[in-house]
C-alpha positions in Angstrom: -27.5 -10.7 -71.5 -24.7 -11.6 -73.9 -22.3 -12.4 -71.0 -24.6 -14.9 -69.3 -21.8 -17.4 -68.9 -19.9 -15.0 -66.6 -16.2 -14.5 -66.0 -14.2 -16.2 -63.2 -11.5 -14.0 -61.6 -8.6 -14.6 -59.3 -8.1 -12.4 -56.4 -4.9 -13.4 -54.5 -3.9 -12.2 -51.1 -0.4 -11.7 -52.5 1.2 -12.3 -55.9 4.8 -12.5 -54.5 6.4 -14.3 -51.6 9.9 -13.9 -50.2 11.1 -16.9 -48.1 13.8 -14.7 -46.7 17.1 -16.2 -45.5 17.3 -20.0 -45.9 20.2 -22.4 -46.2 21.2 -24.4 -49.4 19.3 -27.6 -49.3 16.2 -26.3 -47.4 12.8 -27.1 -48.8 10.3 -24.4 -48.0 6.6 -24.0 -48.8 4.2 -21.1 -49.1 0.4 -21.2 -49.6 -1.0 -18.6 -51.9 -4.7 -18.0 -50.9 -7.2 -16.7 -53.5 -10.9 -16.0 -53.9 -12.9 -16.4 -57.1 -14.1 -12.8 -57.2 -15.8 -13.4 -60.6 -19.3 -14.6 -61.4 -18.5 -18.1 -62.9 -16.7 -21.2 -61.7 -12.9 -20.9 -61.8 -11.2 -23.9 -63.3 -7.4 -24.2 -63.0 -6.1 -26.4 -65.8 -2.4 -26.2 -64.9 0.1 -24.6 -62.6 3.8 -24.9 -63.6 7.0 -23.9 -61.9 9.7 -22.1 -63.8 12.1 -25.0 -62.9 12.0 -28.4 -61.3 12.9 -26.9 -57.9 9.5 -25.1 -57.8 6.5 -27.4 -57.4 2.9 -26.0 -57.2 -0.1 -28.0 -55.9 -3.5 -26.6 -57.0 -7.2 -27.5 -56.6 -8.4 -29.9 -59.3 -12.1 -29.0 -58.9 -13.8 -25.8 -60.0 -13.9 -23.0 -57.5 -17.4 -21.4 -57.3 -17.8 -17.6 -57.3 -17.1 -16.3 -53.9 -15.3 -19.5 -52.8 -11.7 -19.5 -51.9 -8.9 -21.9 -52.7 -5.1 -22.1 -52.4 -2.1 -23.0 -54.3 0.8 -24.5 -52.3 4.2 -23.9 -53.7 7.2 -25.9 -52.6 10.7 -24.6 -53.3 13.9 -26.7 -53.0 16.9 -24.5 -52.5 19.5 -27.2 -53.2 22.2 -25.7 -55.4 20.5 -22.3 -55.6 22.9 -20.2 -53.4 22.3 -16.5 -53.9 19.0 -14.8 -54.6 16.9 -17.2 -56.8 13.7 -15.7 -58.2 11.2 -18.3 -59.5 7.7 -18.1 -61.1 4.6 -20.3 -61.0 2.4 -19.8 -64.0 -1.2 -20.7 -63.4 -3.4 -21.5 -66.4 -7.1 -21.1 -65.9 -10.4 -20.1 -67.5 -10.1 -16.6 -65.9 -9.3 -13.5 -67.8 -6.4 -13.2 -68.5 -6.0 -17.0 -68.7 -2.5 -17.0 -67.2 -1.6 -15.6 -63.7 2.0 -15.5 -62.5 3.0 -15.9 -58.9 6.6 -15.0 -57.9 8.7 -16.5 -55.1 12.2 -15.6 -54.1 14.7 -16.4 -51.3 18.1 -15.5 -50.0 20.0 -18.8 -50.0 23.2 -19.1 -47.9 25.8 -21.8 -48.5 25.7 -24.8 -46.2 28.0 -24.3 -43.2 31.2 -26.3 -43.7 31.2 -29.6 -41.9 33.3 -29.5 -38.7 
């Protein structure tokens, strides 16, 4: 068997999350759940937000085949009034080696102080 080493594979519940209506300055979080549906340990080497406002946390240990894991994404809406769309790029030993998760929100301006 040439492919004895196997191939890890991400299987996410969802690849996109909409935080809906939030207010400028809110910090919101979403947890993307996944399963390694491949036949080799899945190793995430990096997860990077498309800007400093989008911060992912990911497992630092290999995820065995059939095991699940999660990537928590925090988004700070400060100064992002409108409909920001951000990406988190996950680099791993899966095929393909990059996976992109998308988040978006509808950010309303802060109400004026009374």
